[in-house]
C-alpha positions as CSV (number, residue, x, y, z in Angstrom):
1,M,0.0,0.0,0.0
2,T,1.1,3.6,-0.7
3,F,0.6,6.5,1.7
4,R,1.1,10.1,0.6
5,H,2.4,12.7,3.1
6,V,2.2,16.2,1.8
7,V,4.3,19.0,3.3
8,A,2.4,22.3,3.4
9,D,3.3,24.8,0.6
10,G,5.0,28.1,1.4
11,V,7.2,26.7,4.3
12,H,10.5,28.5,4.4
13,G,13.5,28.3,6.8
14,R,15.1,25.1,8.0
15,R,13.3,25.1,11.4
16,A,9.9,25.5,9.7
17,V,10.7,22.9,7.0
18,L,11.8,20.4,9.7
19,E,8.6,21.0,11.6
20,A,6.4,20.7,8.5
21,I,8.1,17.4,7.5
22,G,7.6,16.1,11.0
23,E,3.9,17.0,10.9
24,A,3.5,15.4,7.4
25,L,5.1,12.1,8.5
26,D,3.4,12.2,11.9
27,F,6.7,12.0,13.7
28,P,6.5,11.0,17.4
29,D,6.6,13.8,20.0
30,Y,10.3,13.2,20.8
31,Y,11.3,14.4,17.3
32,G,14.2,16.9,17.9
33,R,13.5,19.0,14.8
34,N,17.1,18.9,13.6
35,L,18.9,17.1,10.7
36,D,20.1,14.2,12.9
37,A,16.6,13.7,14.3
38,L,15.1,13.9,10.8
39,Y,17.5,11.2,9.5
40,D,16.8,9.0,12.5
41,L,13.0,9.1,12.2
42,A,12.8,9.2,8.4
43,S,15.0,6.1,8.4
44,D,12.8,4.3,10.9
45,L,9.0,4.9,10.2
46,S,8.1,2.1,12.6
47,W,5.0,4.1,13.9
48,L,3.5,4.2,10.4
49,P,1.7,1.3,8.7
50,V,3.6,-1.1,6.4
51,G,4.0,0.2,2.9
52,E,5.5,3.0,0.8
53,H,5.5,6.4,2.4
54,V,5.7,9.1,-0.2
55,L,6.8,12.5,1.1
56,V,5.6,15.3,-1.2
57,W,7.7,18.4,-0.7
58,S,8.7,21.3,-2.9
59,G,12.3,21.2,-1.6
60,G,14.6,24.1,-1.4
61,D,16.9,23.2,1.5
62,P,19.9,21.2,0.2
63,G,20.7,19.9,3.7
64,V,17.3,18.5,4.2
65,E,17.2,17.1,0.7
66,R,20.5,15.2,1.4
67,V,19.1,13.8,4.6
68,L,15.9,12.7,2.9
69,A,17.9,11.1,0.1
70,D,19.9,9.1,2.6
71,A,16.8,8.0,4.4
72,V,15.3,6.8,1.1
73,V,18.4,4.7,0.5
74,R,18.4,3.4,4.1
75,T,14.7,2.3,4.0
76,A,14.8,0.7,0.5
77,G,13.7,-2.9,0.7
78,R,12.1,-2.6,4.1
79,A,8.4,-3.1,5.0
80,R,8.1,0.6,5.6
81,F,10.0,2.6,3.1
82,L,10.3,6.3,2.2
83,T,10.3,7.9,-1.2
84,V,10.3,11.7,-1.8
85,E,8.4,13.4,-4.6
86,Y,9.4,17.0,-5.6
87,P,6.5,18.3,-7.6
88,D,7.1,20.9,-10.4
């Protein structure tokens, strides 16, 4: 099964982006809202149902994009895996 998680449009600034991604992926309350915490949780996804989890985000922060790309690689082949879609 595929689940889509959409990050709100118009989010700018790293802190706001990290918060919006956490909300979109329903991160647990202990999410630290930094790049390390983003990687840890985006590479885990154990609180979400089994299947593909597509994060739809407009991008714009290279650091966040790199962390998400690493999480995509890390979760590939798992029961819960992340993909990221950057709409035009």
